C-alpha positions as CSV (number, residue, x, y, z in Angstrom):
1,M,-30.7,-71.5,11.7
2,T,-29.7,-68.1,12.8
3,G,-30.3,-64.8,11.0
4,K,-32.5,-61.8,11.0
5,V,-36.0,-61.6,9.5
6,L,-36.1,-58.7,7.0
7,E,-39.6,-59.3,5.7
8,R,-42.6,-61.6,6.0
9,F,-45.0,-62.6,3.3
10,P,-48.3,-64.6,3.7
11,A,-48.2,-68.1,2.1
12,G,-51.5,-67.4,0.5
13,A,-50.3,-65.2,-2.4
14,P,-52.2,-65.6,-5.7
15,R,-51.1,-68.4,-7.9
16,G,-48.0,-67.5,-9.9
17,S,-47.1,-64.7,-7.5
18,W,-43.8,-65.1,-5.6
19,P,-43.5,-61.9,-3.5
20,A,-40.9,-63.3,-1.0
21,E,-38.7,-64.5,-3.9
22,E,-39.0,-61.2,-5.7
23,Y,-38.1,-59.3,-2.5
24,A,-35.1,-61.6,-1.9
25,A,-33.9,-61.1,-5.5
26,A,-34.0,-57.4,-5.0
27,C,-32.0,-57.7,-1.8
28,R,-29.5,-60.0,-3.5
29,A,-29.1,-57.4,-6.4
30,Q,-28.0,-54.9,-3.7
31,G,-25.4,-57.3,-2.4
32,E,-27.3,-58.7,0.6
33,R,-27.0,-62.4,1.5
34,V,-30.5,-63.6,2.0
35,T,-32.6,-66.7,1.8
36,V,-36.3,-67.5,1.8
37,V,-37.6,-69.9,4.4
38,M,-41.1,-71.1,5.3
39,D,-42.4,-70.6,8.8
40,L,-45.0,-73.3,9.2
41,R,-46.3,-71.9,12.5
42,S,-47.3,-68.6,11.0
43,D,-47.9,-70.0,7.5
44,A,-45.6,-67.3,6.0
45,F,-42.5,-67.0,3.9
46,L,-39.6,-65.2,5.6
47,V,-36.8,-63.4,3.9
48,V,-33.9,-63.9,6.2
49,A,-30.5,-62.2,6.2
50,E,-27.5,-64.3,7.3
51,A,-26.2,-63.7,10.8
52,G,-23.8,-60.8,10.9
53,D,-25.9,-58.4,8.8
54,E,-27.2,-55.3,10.6
55,D,-30.8,-54.4,11.4
56,G,-33.8,-56.7,11.4
57,R,-35.2,-58.9,14.1
58,A,-33.5,-62.0,15.4
59,L,-34.9,-65.2,14.2
């Protein structure tokens, strides 16, 4: 998978809290094409923009 990491969220959020999904929804509302993926090595959820979007770090 290629893309750019826009934001990272620890997997240990309180029960019922979905900060990565909420951030992704806000990005989508602004017209960005993003998805949420789990990075098992760092135990974090990543909000990733599809390749071709500007800014962010390469995945």
